[in-house]
Every structure is written in structure tokens, then in C-alpha cells.
C-alpha positions as CSV (number, residue, x, y, z in Angstrom):
1,M,66.1,65.2,-56.9
2,T,69.4,64.8,-58.7
3,A,72.7,65.1,-56.7
4,Q,75.2,67.6,-57.8
5,P,78.5,65.8,-58.2
6,D,80.6,68.9,-57.9
7,V,79.4,69.7,-54.4
8,P,81.0,67.5,-51.7
9,T,78.6,65.7,-49.4
10,K,80.0,67.5,-46.3
11,E,79.3,70.9,-47.9
12,R,75.8,69.8,-48.9
13,D,75.0,68.7,-45.4
14,L,76.3,72.0,-44.0
15,I,74.1,74.0,-46.4
16,A,71.1,71.8,-45.5
17,R,71.7,72.3,-41.8
18,C,72.1,76.1,-42.2
19,V,68.9,76.4,-44.2
20,A,66.9,74.3,-41.6
21,E,68.3,76.5,-38.8
22,A,67.5,79.7,-40.7
23,Y,63.9,78.5,-41.4
24,E,63.3,77.6,-37.8
25,T,64.7,81.0,-36.6
26,L,62.6,83.0,-39.1
27,D,59.5,81.0,-38.3
28,L,59.7,82.1,-34.7
29,I,59.5,85.8,-35.6
30,P,55.9,87.1,-35.8
31,G,55.0,88.5,-39.2
32,V,58.1,87.2,-41.0
33,D,57.7,84.8,-43.9
34,P,60.3,82.1,-43.4
35,N,60.6,81.5,-47.1
36,G,62.4,83.6,-49.8
37,P,65.2,86.1,-49.6
38,A,65.3,86.3,-45.8
39,L,65.8,82.5,-45.6
40,V,68.6,82.6,-48.2
41,W,70.3,85.5,-46.5
42,L,70.2,84.1,-43.0
43,A,71.2,80.6,-44.2
44,E,74.3,82.2,-45.9
45,Q,75.2,84.0,-42.7
46,Y,75.0,80.7,-40.7
47,R,77.1,79.0,-43.4
48,Q,79.8,81.7,-43.2
49,L,79.8,81.5,-39.4
50,R,80.1,77.7,-39.5
51,T,82.8,77.8,-42.1
52,A,84.8,80.4,-40.2
53,T,84.6,78.6,-36.9
54,S,85.6,75.2,-38.4
55,D,88.6,76.8,-40.2
56,G,89.9,78.6,-37.2
């Protein structure tokens, strides 16, 4: 895997943490595939919440 030099390490860590949390959350819901569009959407929601709380 190649690192993306334009994405700061802190932001990459935040995104990875949000994706992991989204996957774990979706995996708990019966009948929901924790991969794909739902994972991306939920991870983005978590990222926005984390960014908003750290800025405020």
C-alpha cells in the first residue's frame, strides 16, 4: 500500500478509526452487509461528527 503524501497522518488515522467504527456498528445489525455504500456513508457521518467536536 502506498501512502498518500497529501493527506496528513492525523487525518488518515481519523478516517481509519471512523471506518473501523462504522464497520463494527453495521456488523451488529442483522441483515446488513457491513461493506459498500452503507460503510462509506456511516464512516463519513462519524468523520463529520469527530471533526465538528474537535473544532468546537
